[in-house]
DSSP file (Angstrom, degrees, kcal/mol; ACC not computed):
  #  RESIDUE AA STRUCTURE BP1 BP2  ACC     N-H-->O    O-->H-N    N-H-->O    O-->H-N    TCO  KAPPA ALPHA  PHI   PSI    X-CA   Y-CA   Z-CA
    1    1 A X              0   0    0      0, 0.0     2,-0.3     0, 0.0    89,-0.1   0.000 360.0 360.0 360.0 129.7  -88.8 -113.7   28.9
    2    2 A X        -     0   0    0      2,-0.0     2,-0.4    87,-0.0    88,-0.2  -0.567 360.0-169.8 -74.5 131.8  -86.0 -111.1   28.9
    3    3 A X        -     0   0    0     -2,-0.3    86,-0.1    86,-0.1    85,-0.0  -0.989  20.8-165.6-126.2 132.8  -82.6 -112.5   29.6
    4    4 A X        +     0   0    0     -2,-0.4    85,-0.1     2,-0.0    -1,-0.1   0.068  42.1 143.1-100.1  23.3  -79.5 -110.5   30.3
    5    5 A X        -     0   0    0     85,-0.3     2,-0.1     1,-0.1    -2,-0.1  -0.339  55.2-111.5 -64.4 143.1  -77.2 -113.5   29.7
    6    6 A X    >   -     0   0    0      1,-0.1     3,-1.3     4,-0.0    -1,-0.1  -0.424  17.5-123.3 -71.4 149.7  -73.9 -112.7   28.0
    7    7 A X  T 3  S+     0   0    0      1,-0.2    -1,-0.1    -2,-0.1    -2,-0.1   0.666 113.2  59.8 -67.5 -14.0  -73.4 -114.1   24.5
    8    8 A X  T 3  S+     0   0    0      2,-0.1    -1,-0.2     0, 0.0     2,-0.1   0.598  79.7 104.0 -88.9 -13.1  -70.3 -115.8   25.9
    9    9 A X    <   -     0   0    0     -3,-1.3     2,-0.4    25,-0.1    25,-0.2  -0.444  63.0-149.6 -67.5 145.4  -72.3 -117.8   28.5
   10   10 A X  E     +A   33   0A   0     23,-3.2    23,-3.3    -2,-0.1     2,-0.4  -0.968  26.6 174.8-129.8 131.5  -72.7 -121.4   27.5
   11   11 A X  E     -A   32   0A   0     -2,-0.4     2,-0.3    21,-0.2    21,-0.2  -0.986  19.9-162.0-126.7 121.2  -75.3 -124.1   28.0
   12   12 A X        -     0   0    0     19,-2.7     2,-0.4    -2,-0.4    81,-0.1  -0.704   5.2-164.3-101.8 155.6  -74.6 -127.4   26.1
   13   13 A X        +     0   0    0     -2,-0.3     2,-0.4    17,-0.2    17,-0.2  -0.986   9.1 175.1-140.3 129.7  -77.1 -130.1   25.3
   14   14 A X  E     -C   29   0B   0     15,-2.8    15,-2.4    -2,-0.4     2,-0.4  -0.985  15.7-150.1-131.0 142.5  -76.3 -133.7   24.2
   15   15 A X  E     -C   28   0B   0     -2,-0.4    13,-0.2    13,-0.2     3,-0.1  -0.888  19.0-134.9-111.0 144.5  -78.7 -136.5   23.6
   16   16 A X  S    S+     0   0    0     11,-2.1     2,-0.3    -2,-0.4    12,-0.1   0.706  97.5  13.1 -70.1 -16.8  -77.8 -140.2   24.1
   17   17 A X        -     0   0    0     10,-0.3    -1,-0.2     1,-0.1     3,-0.1  -0.964  55.6-165.4-154.0 142.2  -79.5 -140.8   20.8
   18   18 A X  S    S+     0   0    0     -2,-0.3    80,-3.1     1,-0.2     2,-0.4   0.503  85.0  49.6-106.5  -6.9  -80.8 -138.5   18.0
   19   19 A X  E    S+e   98   0C   0     78,-0.2     2,-0.3    80,-0.1    -1,-0.2  -0.972  74.5 152.3-132.3 118.3  -83.0 -141.1   16.3
   20   20 A X  E     -e   99   0C   0     78,-2.4    80,-2.2    -2,-0.4     2,-0.1  -0.856  45.3 -96.8-138.3 168.6  -85.4 -143.1   18.4
   21   21 A X    >   -     0   0    0     -2,-0.3     3,-1.5    78,-0.2    49,-0.2  -0.463  61.0 -80.9 -76.5 160.4  -88.7 -145.0   18.4
   22   22 A X  T 3  S+     0   0    0      1,-0.2    50,-0.2    -2,-0.1    49,-0.1  -0.393 115.2  12.0 -64.1 144.0  -91.7 -143.1   19.7
   23   23 A X  T 3  S+     0   0    0     48,-1.1    -1,-0.2    47,-0.6    49,-0.1   0.517  91.1 145.5  65.2   9.7  -92.1 -143.0   23.5
   24   24 A X    <   -     0   0    0     -3,-1.5    46,-3.1    47,-0.2     2,-0.4  -0.401  57.9-103.6 -68.9 152.9  -88.5 -144.3   24.0
   25   25 A X  E     - D   0  69B   0     44,-0.2     2,-0.4    -3,-0.1    44,-0.2  -0.642  40.2-167.9 -77.1 133.6  -86.6 -143.0   27.0
   26   26 A X  E     - D   0  68B   0     42,-3.2    42,-2.2    -2,-0.4     2,-0.5  -0.978  11.6-145.8-125.9 137.2  -84.0 -140.4   26.0
   27   27 A X  E     - D   0  67B   0     -2,-0.4   -11,-2.1    40,-0.2     2,-0.4  -0.909  14.4-170.3-105.5 124.8  -81.2 -139.0   28.2
   28   28 A X  E     +CD  15  66B   0     38,-3.4    38,-2.7    -2,-0.5     2,-0.3  -0.889  13.8 163.0-109.6 143.8  -80.2 -135.4   27.7
   29   29 A X  E     +CD  14  65B   0    -15,-2.4   -15,-2.8    -2,-0.4     2,-0.3  -0.965   3.6 133.0-152.4 166.6  -77.1 -133.9   29.4
   30   30 A X  E     - D   0  64B   0     34,-2.0    34,-2.3    -2,-0.3     2,-0.3  -0.981  42.7 -89.2 174.5-165.8  -74.8 -131.0   29.2
   31   31 A X  E     - D   0  63B   0     -2,-0.3   -19,-2.7    32,-0.3     2,-0.5  -0.987  19.3-153.6-136.5 142.9  -73.0 -128.2   31.1
   32   32 A X  E     +A   11   0A   0     30,-2.1     8,-2.5    -2,-0.3     2,-0.3  -0.977  26.4 163.8-120.4 119.5  -74.0 -124.7   32.0
   33   33 A X  E     -AB  10  39A   0    -23,-3.3   -23,-3.2    -2,-0.5     6,-0.2  -0.986  33.4-125.2-138.2 145.3  -71.1 -122.1   32.5
   34   34 A X    >   -     0   0    0      4,-3.1     3,-2.2    -2,-0.3     6,-0.1  -0.323  44.8 -95.5 -75.2 169.2  -70.8 -118.4   32.6
   35   35 A X  T 3  S+     0   0    0      1,-0.3    -1,-0.1     2,-0.1   -26,-0.0   0.750 125.7  58.5 -61.0 -24.6  -68.3 -116.6   30.2
   36   36 A X  T 3  S-     0   0    0      2,-0.1    -1,-0.3     1,-0.0     3,-0.1   0.440 120.8-107.4 -85.1   2.3  -65.7 -116.7   33.0
   37   37 A X  S <  S+     0   0    0     -3,-2.2    -2,-0.1     1,-0.3     2,-0.1   0.294  76.5 133.5  93.2  -9.9  -65.9 -120.5   33.2
   38   38 A X        -     0   0    0      1,-0.1    -4,-3.1    -5,-0.1    -1,-0.3  -0.461  63.1-100.5 -74.6 149.1  -67.7 -120.6   36.5
   39   39 A X  B     -B   33   0A   0     21,-0.3     2,-0.7    -6,-0.2    -6,-0.3  -0.362  26.2-123.8 -71.3 146.7  -70.7 -123.0   36.7
   40   40 A X        -     0   0    0     -8,-2.5     2,-0.7    22,-0.1    -8,-0.2  -0.819  22.5-152.4 -87.2 118.8  -74.2 -121.7   36.4
   41   41 A X        +     0   0    0     -2,-0.7    45,-0.7    16,-0.1     2,-0.3  -0.837  45.3 104.9 -93.1 115.2  -76.1 -122.8   39.5
   42   42 A X  E     -F   85   0C   0     -2,-0.7    16,-2.5    43,-0.2    43,-0.2  -0.989  68.0 -66.4-172.2 178.6  -79.8 -123.1   38.6
   43   43 A X  E     -F   84   0C   0     41,-2.1    41,-2.2    -2,-0.3     2,-0.4  -0.485  43.2-145.4 -81.2 154.9  -82.9 -125.0   37.8
   44   44 A X  E     +F   83   0C   0     11,-0.5    11,-2.5    39,-0.2     2,-0.3  -0.977  18.7 174.6-127.9 135.1  -83.1 -127.0   34.6
   45   45 A X  E     -FG  82  54C   0     37,-2.0    37,-2.8    -2,-0.4     2,-0.4  -0.977  16.8-149.0-132.8 148.9  -86.1 -127.7   32.4
   46   46 A X  E     -FG  81  53C   0      7,-2.3     7,-3.3    -2,-0.3     2,-0.5  -0.950   6.8-157.1-113.1 139.9  -86.3 -129.5   29.0
   47   47 A X  E     +FG  80  52C   0     33,-2.7    33,-2.3    -2,-0.4     2,-0.4  -0.976  18.3 168.5-117.6 121.8  -88.9 -128.5   26.4
   48   48 A X  E >  S-FG  79  51C   0      3,-2.5     3,-1.4    -2,-0.5    31,-0.2  -0.985  71.6 -15.7-134.0 120.5  -89.9 -131.2   23.9
   49   49 A X  T 3  S-     0   0    0     29,-0.8    -1,-0.1    -2,-0.4     3,-0.1   0.894 128.2 -53.2  53.7  44.5  -92.8 -130.8   21.5
   50   50 A X  T 3  S+     0   0    0      1,-0.2     2,-0.5    -3,-0.0    -1,-0.3   0.655 114.2 118.8  65.3  19.3  -94.3 -128.0   23.7
   51   51 A X  E <   -G   48   0C   0     -3,-1.4    -3,-2.5     2,-0.0     2,-0.4  -0.968  56.7-142.1-114.9 128.9  -94.1 -130.1   26.9
   52   52 A X  E     -G   47   0C   0     -2,-0.5     2,-0.6    -5,-0.2    -5,-0.2  -0.773  10.9-164.5 -91.9 131.5  -91.9 -129.0   29.8
   53   53 A X  E     -G   46   0C   0     -7,-3.3    -7,-2.3    -2,-0.4     2,-0.2  -0.960  15.1-140.5-113.5 112.5  -90.0 -131.6   31.7
   54   54 A X  E     -G   45   0C   0     -2,-0.6     2,-0.2    -9,-0.2    -9,-0.2  -0.526  25.5-173.4 -71.8 139.7  -88.6 -130.4   35.1
   55   55 A X        -     0   0    0    -11,-2.5   -11,-0.5    -2,-0.2    11,-0.1  -0.692  31.6 -80.7-122.2 175.0  -85.1 -131.8   35.8
   56   56 A X        -     0   0    0      9,-0.5     9,-0.1    -2,-0.2    -1,-0.1  -0.342  58.3 -92.8 -69.1 161.5  -82.8 -131.7   38.8
   57   57 A X        -     0   0    0      1,-0.2   -14,-0.2   -14,-0.2     8,-0.2  -0.185  53.7 -78.7 -67.8 167.7  -80.8 -128.5   39.3
   58   58 A X        -     0   0    0    -16,-2.5     6,-0.2     6,-0.1    -1,-0.2  -0.334  50.0-114.4 -64.3 151.9  -77.3 -128.2   37.9
   59   59 A X    >   -     0   0    0      4,-3.4     3,-2.2    -3,-0.1   -17,-0.1  -0.268  37.7 -90.9 -78.6 173.9  -74.5 -129.9   39.8
   60   60 A X  T 3  S+     0   0    0      1,-0.3   -21,-0.3     2,-0.1    -1,-0.1   0.747 129.8  50.9 -62.1 -23.2  -71.7 -128.0   41.5
   61   61 A X  T 3  S-     0   0    0      2,-0.1    -1,-0.3   -23,-0.1   -21,-0.1   0.382 122.6-105.1 -93.6   4.6  -69.6 -128.2   38.3
   62   62 A X  S <  S+     0   0    0     -3,-2.2   -30,-2.1     1,-0.3    -2,-0.1   0.363  77.0 135.4  91.0  -5.4  -72.5 -126.9   36.2
   63   63 A X  E     -D   31   0B   0    -32,-0.2    -4,-3.4    -5,-0.1    -1,-0.3  -0.394  29.0-179.7 -76.2 156.5  -73.3 -130.3   34.6
   64   64 A X  E     -D   30   0B   0    -34,-2.3   -34,-2.0    -6,-0.2     2,-0.3  -0.974  10.4-173.8-148.9 157.8  -76.9 -131.4   34.3
   65   65 A X  E     +D   29   0B   0     -2,-0.3    -9,-0.5   -36,-0.2     2,-0.3  -0.982   6.4 170.5-154.0 153.3  -78.8 -134.5   33.1
   66   66 A X  E     -D   28   0B   0    -38,-2.7   -38,-3.4    -2,-0.3     2,-0.3  -0.971  19.4-142.2-162.1 142.1  -82.4 -135.4   32.6
   67   67 A X  E     +D   27   0B   0     -2,-0.3     2,-0.3   -40,-0.2   -40,-0.2  -0.848  23.2 166.8-111.3 153.0  -84.4 -138.1   31.0
   68   68 A X  E     -D   26   0B   0    -42,-2.2   -42,-3.2    -2,-0.3     2,-0.4  -0.960  36.7-102.7-152.3 164.3  -87.7 -137.8   29.1
   69   69 A X  E     -D   25   0B   0     -2,-0.3   -44,-0.2   -44,-0.2   -45,-0.1  -0.800  39.1-114.7 -94.9 135.7  -89.9 -139.9   26.8
   70   70 A X        -     0   0    0    -46,-3.1   -47,-0.6    -2,-0.4    -1,-0.1  -0.276  47.2 -83.7 -60.8 151.9  -89.7 -139.2   23.1
   71   71 A X        -     0   0    0    -49,-0.1   -48,-1.1     1,-0.1   -47,-0.2  -0.184  35.8-122.4 -55.0 153.4  -93.0 -137.8   21.6
   72   72 A X  S    S+     0   0    0    -50,-0.2     2,-0.3   -49,-0.1    -1,-0.1  -0.025  87.9  68.9 -93.5  31.6  -95.5 -140.5   20.6
   73   73 A X  S    S-     0   0    0    -52,-0.1     2,-0.2     2,-0.1   -50,-0.1  -0.979  88.6 -99.3-144.0 158.2  -95.7 -139.4   17.0
   74   74 A X  S    S+     0   0    0     -2,-0.3     2,-0.3   -52,-0.1    26,-0.2  -0.539  70.9  80.0 -80.6 139.2  -93.2 -139.6   14.1
   75   75 A X  E    S- H   0  99C   0     24,-2.3    24,-3.4    -2,-0.2     2,-0.5  -0.917  78.2 -70.7 156.5-177.9  -91.3 -136.4   13.2
   76   76 A X  E     - H   0  98C   0     -2,-0.3     2,-0.4    22,-0.2    22,-0.2  -0.941  48.8-169.1-109.2 129.6  -88.3 -134.2   14.0
   77   77 A X  E     - H   0  97C   0     20,-3.4    20,-2.8    -2,-0.5     2,-0.4  -0.922  22.0-123.5-125.4 142.3  -88.6 -132.3   17.3
   78   78 A X  E     - H   0  96C   0     -2,-0.4   -29,-0.8    18,-0.2     2,-0.5  -0.695  21.1-158.5 -81.4 132.8  -86.6 -129.5   18.9
   79   79 A X  E     -FH  48  95C   0     16,-3.3    16,-2.1    -2,-0.4     2,-0.5  -0.970  13.3-171.7-112.7 118.9  -85.3 -130.3   22.3
   80   80 A X  E     -FH  47  94C   0    -33,-2.3   -33,-2.7    -2,-0.5     2,-0.4  -0.940  13.3-154.1-117.9 130.0  -84.5 -127.2   24.3
   81   81 A X  E     -FH  46  93C   0     12,-2.6    12,-1.5    -2,-0.5     2,-0.5  -0.857  10.8-166.5 -97.5 137.2  -82.7 -127.0   27.7
   82   82 A X  E     -FH  45  92C   0    -37,-2.8   -37,-2.0    -2,-0.4     2,-0.5  -0.977   2.7-170.0-126.8 117.2  -83.5 -124.0   29.8
   83   83 A X  E     -FH  44  91C   0      8,-3.3     8,-2.7    -2,-0.5     2,-0.5  -0.931   4.5-165.9-107.8 126.0  -81.3 -123.2   32.8
   84   84 A X  E     -FH  43  90C   0    -41,-2.2   -41,-2.1    -2,-0.5     6,-0.2  -0.954   9.0-150.1-115.3 120.1  -82.6 -120.5   35.2
   85   85 A X  E >   -F   42   0C   0      4,-2.3     3,-2.0    -2,-0.5   -43,-0.2  -0.213  36.7 -90.9 -82.3 178.4  -80.2 -119.0   37.7
   86   86 A X  T 3  S+     0   0    0    -45,-0.7    -1,-0.1     1,-0.3   -44,-0.1   0.703 126.3  57.3 -65.4 -19.9  -81.1 -117.6   41.2
   87   87 A X  T 3  S-     0   0    0      2,-0.1    -1,-0.3     0, 0.0     3,-0.1   0.491 119.6-108.9 -86.2  -3.7  -81.5 -114.1   39.7
   88   88 A X    <   +     0   0    0     -3,-2.0     2,-0.2     1,-0.3    -2,-0.1   0.462  69.6 144.9  91.1   1.5  -84.1 -115.4   37.2
   89   89 A X        -     0   0    0    -86,-0.1    -4,-2.3   -85,-0.1     2,-0.4  -0.540  40.0-141.1 -74.8 140.4  -81.9 -115.1   34.1
   90   90 A X  E     - H   0  84C   0     -6,-0.2     2,-0.4    -2,-0.2   -85,-0.3  -0.851  17.0-173.2-108.7 137.7  -82.5 -117.9   31.6
   91   91 A X  E     + H   0  83C   0     -8,-2.7    -8,-3.3    -2,-0.4     2,-0.3  -0.990  17.6 172.0-125.4 133.0  -79.8 -119.6   29.5
   92   92 A X  E     + H   0  82C   0     -2,-0.4     2,-0.3   -10,-0.2   -81,-0.2  -0.963  19.3 177.2-146.2 161.7  -80.8 -122.0   26.8
   93   93 A X  E     - H   0  81C   0    -12,-1.5   -12,-2.6    -2,-0.3     2,-0.3  -0.963  15.8-150.6-155.2 159.5  -79.7 -124.2   23.9
   94   94 A X  E     + H   0  80C   0     -2,-0.3     2,-0.3   -14,-0.2   -14,-0.2  -0.923  14.2 174.4-137.3 158.7  -81.4 -126.6   21.5
   95   95 A X  E     - H   0  79C   0    -16,-2.1   -16,-3.3    -2,-0.3     2,-0.3  -0.868  32.3-102.8-146.8 179.9  -80.8 -129.7   19.4
   96   96 A X  E     - H   0  78C   0     -2,-0.3     2,-0.4   -18,-0.2   -18,-0.2  -0.872  19.7-164.2-118.7 147.7  -83.0 -132.0   17.4
   97   97 A X  E     - H   0  77C   0    -20,-2.8   -20,-3.4    -2,-0.3     2,-0.5  -0.996  10.7-150.8-127.3 129.7  -84.5 -135.4   18.0
   98   98 A X  E     -eH  19  76C   0    -80,-3.1   -78,-2.4    -2,-0.4     2,-0.6  -0.901   6.2-163.9-105.1 125.7  -86.0 -137.6   15.2
   99   99 A X  E     +eH  20  75C   0    -24,-3.4   -24,-2.3    -2,-0.5     2,-0.3  -0.939  32.9 131.8-108.2 117.1  -88.7 -140.0   16.1
  100  100 A X        -     0   0    0    -80,-2.2     2,-0.2    -2,-0.6    -2,-0.0  -0.992  56.4-101.9-159.4 155.2  -89.3 -142.6   13.4
  101  101 A X        -     0   0    0     -2,-0.3     2,-0.5   -80,-0.1     8,-0.1  -0.551  32.0-146.4 -75.4 150.1  -89.7 -146.3   12.9
  102  102 A X        -     0   0    0      6,-0.2     2,-0.3    -2,-0.2     6,-0.2  -0.980  13.4-158.4-119.9 121.2  -86.6 -148.1   11.6
  103  103 A X        +     0   0    0     -2,-0.5     2,-0.3     4,-0.1     3,-0.2  -0.711  43.0  55.3-100.4 149.0  -87.3 -151.0    9.3
  104  104 A X  S    S-     0   0    0     11,-0.4    11,-0.3    -2,-0.3     3,-0.2  -0.846  97.3 -44.5 132.4-165.2  -84.9 -153.9    8.5
  105  105 A X  S    S+     0   0    0     -2,-0.3     2,-0.6     1,-0.2    -1,-0.1   0.750 124.1  49.7 -75.9 -25.3  -82.9 -156.6   10.2
  106  106 A X  S    S-     0   0    0     -3,-0.2    -1,-0.2     8,-0.0     8,-0.0  -0.752  78.7-159.7-119.3  84.0  -81.5 -154.4   13.0
  107  107 A X        -     0   0    0     -2,-0.6     2,-0.3    -3,-0.2    -4,-0.1  -0.293  11.8-134.1 -64.4 147.9  -84.3 -152.5   14.7
  108  108 A X        +     0   0    0     -6,-0.2    -6,-0.2   -88,-0.0     2,-0.2  -0.790  65.5  18.9 -99.3 143.9  -83.4 -149.4   16.6
  109  109 A X  S    S+     0   0    0     -2,-0.3     4,-0.1   -90,-0.1   -89,-0.0  -0.650 108.4  13.5 102.2-156.8  -84.9 -148.7   20.1
  110  110 A X    >   -     0   0    0     -2,-0.2     3,-1.0     1,-0.1   -86,-0.0  -0.252  63.8-135.6 -60.5 141.0  -86.5 -151.1   22.5
  111  111 A X  T 3  S+     0   0    0      1,-0.2    -1,-0.1     3,-0.0    -4,-0.1   0.420  93.1  82.2 -81.0   3.4  -86.0 -154.7   21.7
  112  112 A X  T 3  S+     0   0    0     27,-0.1    28,-3.5    28,-0.0     2,-0.4   0.338  83.9  71.4 -88.8   9.0  -89.6 -155.5   22.4
  113  113 A X  E <   -I  139   0D   0     -3,-1.0     2,-0.4    26,-0.2    26,-0.2  -0.981  58.3-179.9-125.5 137.3  -90.6 -154.3   18.8
  114  114 A X  E     -I  138   0D   0     24,-2.6    24,-3.1    -2,-0.4     2,-0.5  -0.993  14.6-151.0-134.3 141.9  -89.8 -156.1   15.6
  115  115 A X  E     -I  137   0D   0     -2,-0.4     2,-0.4   -11,-0.3   -11,-0.4  -0.962   9.4-156.7-114.9 123.1  -90.7 -155.0   12.0
  116  116 A X  E     -I  136   0D   0     20,-3.1    20,-2.5    -2,-0.5     2,-0.4  -0.805   8.3-159.2 -97.2 140.5  -91.2 -157.6    9.4
  117  117 A X  E     +I  135   0D   0     -2,-0.4     2,-0.4    18,-0.2    18,-0.2  -0.977  11.0 179.6-126.0 130.3  -90.7 -156.6    5.8
  118  118 A X  E     -I  134   0D   0     16,-2.5    16,-3.1    -2,-0.4     2,-0.2  -0.982  23.2-134.6-134.5 121.0  -92.2 -158.5    2.8
  119  119 A X  E     +I  133   0D   0     -2,-0.4     2,-0.3    14,-0.2    14,-0.2  -0.559  33.0 173.9 -75.1 137.7  -91.7 -157.5   -0.9
  120  120 A X  E     -I  132   0D   0     12,-3.0    12,-3.1    -2,-0.2     2,-0.4  -0.932  29.7-128.4-137.5 159.5  -94.9 -157.6   -3.0
  121  121 A X  E     -I  131   0D   0     -2,-0.3     2,-0.3    10,-0.2    10,-0.2  -0.938  30.3-179.7-107.0 135.0  -96.1 -156.6   -6.5
  122  122 A X  E     -I  130   0D   0      8,-2.7     8,-2.9    -2,-0.4     2,-0.5  -0.915  22.7-132.9-129.9 159.8  -99.3 -154.5   -6.8
  123  123 A X  E     -I  129   0D   0     -2,-0.3     6,-0.2     6,-0.2     5,-0.1  -0.962  20.8-138.2-115.6 122.4 -101.2 -153.1   -9.7
  124  124 A X    >   -     0   0    0      4,-3.4     3,-1.8    -2,-0.5     0, 0.0  -0.182  31.7-101.9 -66.7 167.3 -102.2 -149.4   -9.6
  125  125 A X  T 3  S+     0   0    0      1,-0.3    -1,-0.1     2,-0.1    -2,-0.0   0.780 124.2  58.2 -61.6 -27.0 -105.7 -148.3  -10.8
  126  126 A X  T 3  S-     0   0    0      2,-0.1    -1,-0.3     1,-0.0    -2,-0.0   0.420 123.5-104.7 -84.9   3.0 -104.1 -147.2  -14.0
  127  127 A X  S <  S+     0   0    0     -3,-1.8     2,-0.2     1,-0.3    -2,-0.1   0.316  74.5 139.5  96.3  -8.7 -102.8 -150.7  -14.7
  128  128 A X        -     0   0    0     -5,-0.1    -4,-3.4     1,-0.0     2,-0.5  -0.503  45.9-138.9 -73.7 135.4  -99.1 -150.1  -13.8
  129  129 A X  E     -I  123   0D   0     -6,-0.2     2,-0.3    -2,-0.2    -6,-0.2  -0.820  25.4-178.1 -97.3 131.8  -97.4 -152.8  -11.8
  130  130 A X  E     -I  122   0D   0     -8,-2.9    -8,-2.7    -2,-0.5     2,-0.5  -0.921  27.1-125.3-129.3 152.9  -95.1 -151.7   -9.0
  131  131 A X  E     +I  121   0D   0     -2,-0.3     2,-0.3   -10,-0.2   -10,-0.2  -0.857  38.3 172.2 -94.6 130.0  -92.9 -153.4   -6.4
  132  132 A X  E     -I  120   0D   0    -12,-3.1   -12,-3.0    -2,-0.5     2,-0.5  -0.869  30.7-125.0-132.6 166.1  -93.7 -152.4   -2.8
  133  133 A X  E     -I  119   0D   0     -2,-0.3     2,-0.5   -14,-0.2   -14,-0.2  -0.970  17.1-152.9-114.2 123.1  -92.6 -153.4    0.7
  134  134 A X  E     -I  118   0D   0    -16,-3.1   -16,-2.5    -2,-0.5     2,-0.5  -0.827  16.1-162.8 -91.4 129.9  -95.3 -154.4    3.1
  135  135 A X  E     -I  117   0D   0     -2,-0.5     2,-0.4   -18,-0.2   -18,-0.2  -0.954   9.9-172.0-120.6 132.5  -94.2 -153.8    6.7
  136  136 A X  E     -I  116   0D   0    -20,-2.5   -20,-3.1    -2,-0.5     2,-0.5  -0.986  10.9-151.7-123.5 126.6  -95.8 -155.2    9.8
  137  137 A X  E     -I  115   0D   0     -2,-0.4     2,-0.4   -22,-0.2   -22,-0.2  -0.844  12.8-170.1-100.6 134.3  -94.8 -154.1   13.3
  138  138 A X  E     -I  114   0D   0    -24,-3.1   -24,-2.6    -2,-0.5     2,-0.5  -0.982  13.5-149.5-125.6 131.6  -95.1 -156.5   16.2
  139  139 A X  E     -I  113   0D   0     -2,-0.4   -26,-0.2   -26,-0.2     2,-0.2  -0.883  20.4-141.2 -96.8 126.6  -94.7 -155.8   19.9
  140  140 A X              0   0    0    -28,-3.5   -28,-0.0    -2,-0.5   -29,-0.0  -0.514 360.0 360.0 -81.9 153.0  -93.4 -158.7   21.9
  141  141 A X              0   0    0     -2,-0.2    -1,-0.2     0, 0.0   -29,-0.0   0.433 360.0 360.0 108.0 360.0  -94.7 -159.5   25.3
């Protein structure tokens, strides 16, 4: 889509967390302003892992916020905000979100998941003995 937005126009994007569990709720927010500082009045969408999430329009001061669920697979994903004004011009910006399990005593994300970690010794097919960590994830409830 062709956009005639000025390079001085600004759309910011911030995430309440940049490392989350899969399918966790994430809040994105930011501000959309023209180069003269006036707010961009328009619709807001988020694109995460090729999925579009419609959000509320920008507020009168240009601020916006939207929640979405993190992808249900492990990896690093681009999160893009797209603000479209009444003339159809699009303004966008991106950041990254990492979805991964976190092992250890202080799990990250929803408290209904716990990961237990147990050190073990194993022997490879070539006879070499190695120390490994066996990890078991448990969902409470």
